[in-house]
C-alpha positions in Angstrom: 103.8 58.5 120.0 106.4 60.7 121.2 106.6 63.0 123.3 110.0 63.7 124.2 112.2 61.9 126.7 108.9 60.4 128.6 109.6 60.2 132.6 112.9 62.0 132.3 114.2 63.4 135.9 117.0 65.3 137.2 118.0 66.2 141.1 119.6 69.4 140.7 120.9 72.4 143.6 120.1 76.3 142.6 122.2 79.2 144.0 121.0 79.4 146.6 121.6 75.3 147.5 118.3 74.8 147.1 117.7 71.2 146.0 115.0 71.0 143.3 113.6 67.3 141.8 112.4 68.1 138.1 111.1 65.4 135.6 108.6 64.9 133.2 105.0 64.3 132.9 102.1 64.2 130.5 98.8 66.0 130.2 96.5 67.6 127.6 98.0 69.4 125.6 94.4 71.3 125.9 96.3 72.5 129.4 99.0 74.0 128.6 98.5 77.7 128.8 96.4 77.0 132.0 99.5 74.5 133.0 102.8 76.3 132.1 101.4 80.5 132.1 97.9 80.6 134.3 96.1 81.7 131.8 92.9 80.2 131.5 91.0 81.6 128.3 91.3 79.7 126.5 89.3 75.9 128.5 86.3 78.7 128.9 85.1 76.7 125.7 84.8 73.4 127.5 84.5 73.7 130.8 84.0 69.9 131.5 87.8 69.9 130.7 89.1 72.9 133.2 87.0 71.9 136.1 89.3 68.0 135.0 92.7 70.4 134.6 91.9 72.0 137.9 91.0 69.2 139.9 94.4 67.9 137.9 96.3 70.8 139.8 95.5 70.4 143.0 96.7 66.8 143.1 100.2 68.5 142.1 100.1 71.5 144.1 98.8 68.9 147.0 102.4 67.3 146.0 104.9 70.5 146.1 105.3 69.6 142.4 104.3 72.7 140.0 104.7 72.4 136.3 107.0 74.6 134.6 107.4 74.3 130.9 106.8 71.9 127.6 108.7 69.8 126.8 111.7 70.8 123.9 113.8 69.1 121.7 117.5 70.0 121.3 116.9 73.3 119.5 114.5 74.4 122.4 111.6 74.0 119.6 108.0 72.9 122.2 107.4 68.8 121.0 104.2 68.7 118.9 101.8 67.2 120.9 100.4 63.3 119.6 96.9 61.3 119.7 96.1 59.2 122.4 93.2 57.0 122.5 93.9 56.8 126.3 95.0 60.5 127.7 91.9 59.3 130.3 94.8 58.2 131.9 96.2 61.0 131.9 93.6 63.5 133.5 91.7 64.3 130.2 87.7 63.9 130.7 87.6 61.7 126.5 89.4 59.5 126.0 90.9 60.6 123.1 91.9 64.4 123.2 96.2 65.5 122.7 98.5 64.6 124.6 101.3 66.4 125.7 104.8 66.4 127.7 105.6 69.1 130.0 108.0 70.0 132.9 107.4 70.1 136.3 109.1 70.6 139.5 109.4 70.9 143.1 111.3 71.4 145.9 113.4 67.8 146.9 112.5 66.7 150.3 114.9 67.3 153.4 118.8 64.9 152.6 118.0 64.9 148.6 121.0 65.8 146.4 121.3 67.3 143.4 122.7 64.1 141.6 126.1 63.7 139.5 126.7 63.3 136.6 
């Protein structure tokens, strides 16, 4: 399996003082444009895929998460997707599909502080 540093997680504080949780997650590569750019045109050919993506997003939003990017390598280039026969464990309506590592963020709960180091 590839996909960058799976399970990467950080807590940071922005210039306004708000603290954010940022972490990586895995989801189908076919959802990239919808998740990152809110562009659903690529999912119009597969209504089942679009339905699964919307359900997955609702669950993310219910917990306060928002996908903000795909995982990038040390040079800033997006990490390539990889094929998995366990894609259904990551939201895909099919067992076999290309997966991609995404970066998501949410405002940290009260009392959580930025990580040191």
